[in-house]
N, C-alpha and C positions, 0 to 999 in steps of 0.2 A: 581326201585331202587333209593334211595335218593342220591342226589349229594352233594358235598361239596359246601358251600356257605358262604357269609358274612352276618351275621344276622343284621337286623335293630333293633335299640332300640325300646322297647315297648312304651317308653314315651320320648318325646323331652323336657319335662319340669318337674322339681321337685318343690314342694311347701314347703317353710320354713315358716309355718304359713300362713299368707296372702301374703307373698312375693314369686313371681314365679321366679325360677332359671332356665333359659332357656339355653340349650346346645348351640344353635346358637349364642346367645349373648356372652357366655363364650369363644367360639372359636374366635370371633371377638376381644374381649378384650385381650385375650392371644396373638393373632397375633400382635396387636398394641404394646404390651409390648416388644415382641421379636424384632420387627422392630426398635423400639427406642433404645433398648439395643445394638443391633448389629450396628446400625447406629452411635451411640455415640462412640463406640470403633473405628470404621473406621474414624470418624471425628477427633478424638484425634490423631490417627496415621497420619493423613494428616496435622496436625499442628493446629487444632482448639481447642477451649476450651471445657472442659467437661460441659455438661448440655445444650449446644447450640441446639443440635438436639431435645431435649425434649421441649425447649422453642418454637422452630418453629413448632414442632408437635402439639402444643396447637392450632395453627391456621390451620394446614393442615388436621388433623383428622376430626374435625367437618365439614369442607368444603367437605372432601372426602365422609363422610357418607351422606351428603345431595346430593352431586353429584351422588353417586351410586344409591341412592333411586330415584332421578329424572329420571335417564336414564332408570331404570327398569319400572317405572310408565309410562313414555312416550312411550316406545317401547311395553309395554303390557297394554295399557290403558284400553282395554276391560275387564280386570280383576277387574277394579275398577269403571269404568264409564258406562258400558253397562247396559242394562235393568236387573233388579234383583240384581245388585251389590250395595254395600254400599261404597261410595267414601271415607268414613272415614278410611276404611281399607288401603288406600294408605299411611297412617302415621304409620301403625303398622309394623315397621321395624323388630321387633323381630320374625315376622312370616316368614321371609325370603324375598329375592328379593333385592339384591344390584348388580348393574351392574359395573363391574370393570372399564369399559371405562369411565363412568361418574365419578367414584370415583377418578381415576387418574387425569382426566381433571380438575375437580373442586378442588380436593386436591392440585393440582399444583398452583392454584390461591391463596389458603390459604397459601401455603408454600412461594409463591412469596411475599405476604404481610409480613410474618414473617421475611424472609430474608432481605427485604428492610428495615425493622425497625432496623435490626442488622447490616446493611451494609455488607451483605454477598452475594456472587454470587450464584444465584439459581442453576446453573448447577453443581457447586462443591458440594453443599449440596445434590442434587439429586443423584450424583455419590456415595456419601458415604452411602446413604440410600437405594440404589437400591436392593442389596441382601436382606436386611431386609424386604423390601416391598414384594418381591416375596416369602420369607419364611412365611410372615404373610398370604399371599394368600393360601399357602399350608395348614396352620393351619385352616384358615377360611373355607376352603372347607369342613372340617369335620362337619361344621354346617349344610350343606345340608344332611349329613348322619343322623343327629338327626331329621331333618324335613322330611326325606324320600322323597327327591325331586331331580330333575335334574339328573336322571339316564338315561342309554342308552337303546339300543335295547335288546330284550329278548335274553338270551344265556343260555347254559348249561355248561359253563366253571366252573372249580372248584372254581374260585374266584367270581362267580356271586353274585350279591346283592339281598337279599331276601326282597322284598317289601311286607309289610303286611297291610298297610293302604289302605282303599278304598275311602277316602275322596277326594274331588276336582277332581273327574274323574280318580283317580288312579285305576289300575287293579293289584291286588296282583299277584306276580310271581317272576321270577328270571331274572335279567337284568344286563347289563354291569354297573359296578360301576364307572361311569364317574367322580364322585367326587374324587375317589381314583386315577384315571388316571391323573387328573389335579393336584392333590396334589403332586404326585410323580414327575410329569413333572416340577412343580414349584420348588421343591427341587433341581432337576437337573439344572434348569436355575440359581438358586442362586449360586450353586457351580461353574457353568460356568462363571458367572460374576466375582466372586472372583478370579478365576484363570486368566481370561483374563485381569483383572485390574492389577494384579501383573506382568503378563508376558509382557504386552504391555504398561503399565503405562498409562492407559486411563484417560483422563481428559476432562474438558469443556463439561460435559454432555454425553460423549460417553459411559460410563459404564451404565448409565441409559437407553440410547438408545439401547444398546445391550440387556438389560433385556427386554425392550418392544418388540424388534424384535423377540427374542427367545421365549418369551411367546406367541406371536401371532402365531408362527408356530405350537406350541402344541395346542393352543386353536382352531385352524382351524380344525384339524382332530378330536379333542374331541367333538367339537360342532356338527360336522357332524353325530356323533353317537347318539346324544340325541334325545329323542322322545317326550319331553314336547312341548306343543303348542308354536309356535313362528311365527313371520311374515317372509314370504319368498319373495325373489326377484330374478327373473330369475333362479328359481329352488334351490336357496341356502338360508339358514337361514340368517337373518339380521346380526347376530353376525359373521358369516363367512365373509361377505362383510366388516364389520367393521375391522375384524382382518387383512384382506388383505390390506386394505387402510392404516391402522396404521403401518403395517409391512413395506410397501414401504416408508412411511414417516420417519420411524426410521432408515432404512438403508441409505436413502438419507442424513439424518442428520449426520450419522457417516462418510460418505464419504466426504461431504462438510466441516464438522467441522475439520476433520483431515488435510485437505488442508489449510484451513484458519487459524486454531489455533492448530498447532501440539503441542505435549507434554502435560504437566499437569500444573495446576496452582501452582505457587511457594508459594503463600500466599492465604489461603482460608478464614481466619478470621483476618482482620486487628487488630494489637495490641496484638494478642494471644501470639506470641513468645516474643515480646518486653516486655510484662508485666512480663513474667517469668524471662527474663534476668535482668530486672531492679530489681526485688526482690532479685535475686542472687547477683547482684552487690552491692545492698544495704547491704546485710548481710556481704559480703566479705569486703566492705568498712568499716562497723562498726567494724568488727574484726580487720582490719588493723589499724584503728584509735585507738582502745583500745591498740593494741600492741605498736604502736608508742608512745602513751601517757605513757605507762608503761616504755618503754625504755628511753624516754626523762626524766621521773621522776628519773629513776635509774641513768642516766648520770648526771642529775642535782645534785642529792644527792652526787654522787662521787666527782664531781667538788667542791661542797660546802665543803665537808670534806677535800679535798686536800688543798683548799685555807685556810681554818681555821687552818689546821695543819701547813701550811707554814708560815702563819702570826704568829702563836704562837711560832714557832721555831725562826723566825726572831726577834720577840720581845724579847724572852729569850736571844738569842745571843747578841742582841743590848744592852740589859740591863747589861748582864755579861761583855761584852766588855767595856762598859762605866765605870762600877765600877772598873774593873781591870786597865783601863787607869788612872783613877783618883788616885787609890792607888799607881800605879807606879810613877806618877808625884809627888805625895806627898812624897814618899820615896826619890826620886831624890832631891827634894827641901830640905828635912831634911839633906840629906848627904852633899849637897852644903853648907848649913848653917854651918854644923859641920866643914867642911874643911876650910871654911872662918875664922871661929873663931880660929881654930888651927894654921893657917899660918899667921894670922894677925900680922902686925908690928905696932908699935906706929906711929901715924900721918898718913903717906901714907897708912899704913895697914888699918887704920880706914876708910880712904876715899875709899880705894879700896873695903873694906867690905861693905861700904854703897852703892857704885856703883854696887857691885856684888849682894847685896840684892835687889836693885831696878831692876836690869836686871832679876834676878831670879824671882822676883814678876811679872814682865811683861810676862816673859816666862810662868810662872805658870798660869797667867790669860789667855794667848793665848791658852795654852794647855787645860785648863778647858773649854774655849769656843768651841774649836774644838771637845772635848769629848761630850759636851752638844749637839752640832749640829749633831754629829754622832748618839747620842742616839735618838734625835728627828726624824732623818731620818729613823732610824731602826724601831721606833714606827709607823711612817707613812707607811713604807713598810709593 
């Protein structure tokens, strides 16, 4: 009776004319994009600038690819340098063979260079990128499905992987889909890191260390199920020993780091917050300046209008007052002269009239001068 199973793809590569489109390469590329996208969101949430994660990934990704390939070639050197093998195949990354241990180790060197150039602490950047890295691993593992590689022991479980290829020593049959186990485990680790980071406010590289430790736990039991050729030491595969050593180092780092540097970094990218505040302050300052200038202009116009009106009124009042004063004095003078003429007596009356005329003339002159002074003062005012 046939059992349920996971089918393997009949081809791991499609050709677009002379250009080969390999499923393994697409899985790696998609994983990198997911890691950078999620890492960028987490970096911005922690106070960094948008695009910084991608800028540093330009250094980390190439170093990681080289490191992953070196680890695989060194630990499985007989596949490339033994008798009957072609050493050129060591450079054919698209055929599979990337060791995550080497990828993380050398990728960290590339990330350190990128962070140093930007003045950013590497642990903070690694914390932001940790869930994205493990999600990228989950996607990348499906590249092994396209290549029909890295499967486990034979099984009749409903989710068994059906291997159909007989190349490179493969035996067609039904096996544990260890690629799927690891992919699902990586997804779980990614959500674990996100939850723990929010719950415990992890910082100074502890979120990344948690990812490493949790991944090593899963890799240990998954590696034990695999049946592909590998070097053994004391009855365990080399990758099992690597997972145990790295697990201990990661847990030790979490404990020591929590004691020496508790909490989380307040500033992950120098100048990121200040630049945003400066831009906001500049816009607010410009708006305030425009408002003040507008108000100053309005007040200035109002004051100018009030002064002009006041001067016009004073000038008009002064001129009217001056004219009225002159008219009144002239009337008084005429009345005085008339009265003098009417009351005049011969002799003394004439003398008195002359004296009165002289006094009236002097008074008239004084009055005219006073009126003139008042008019000038009014004009000046």
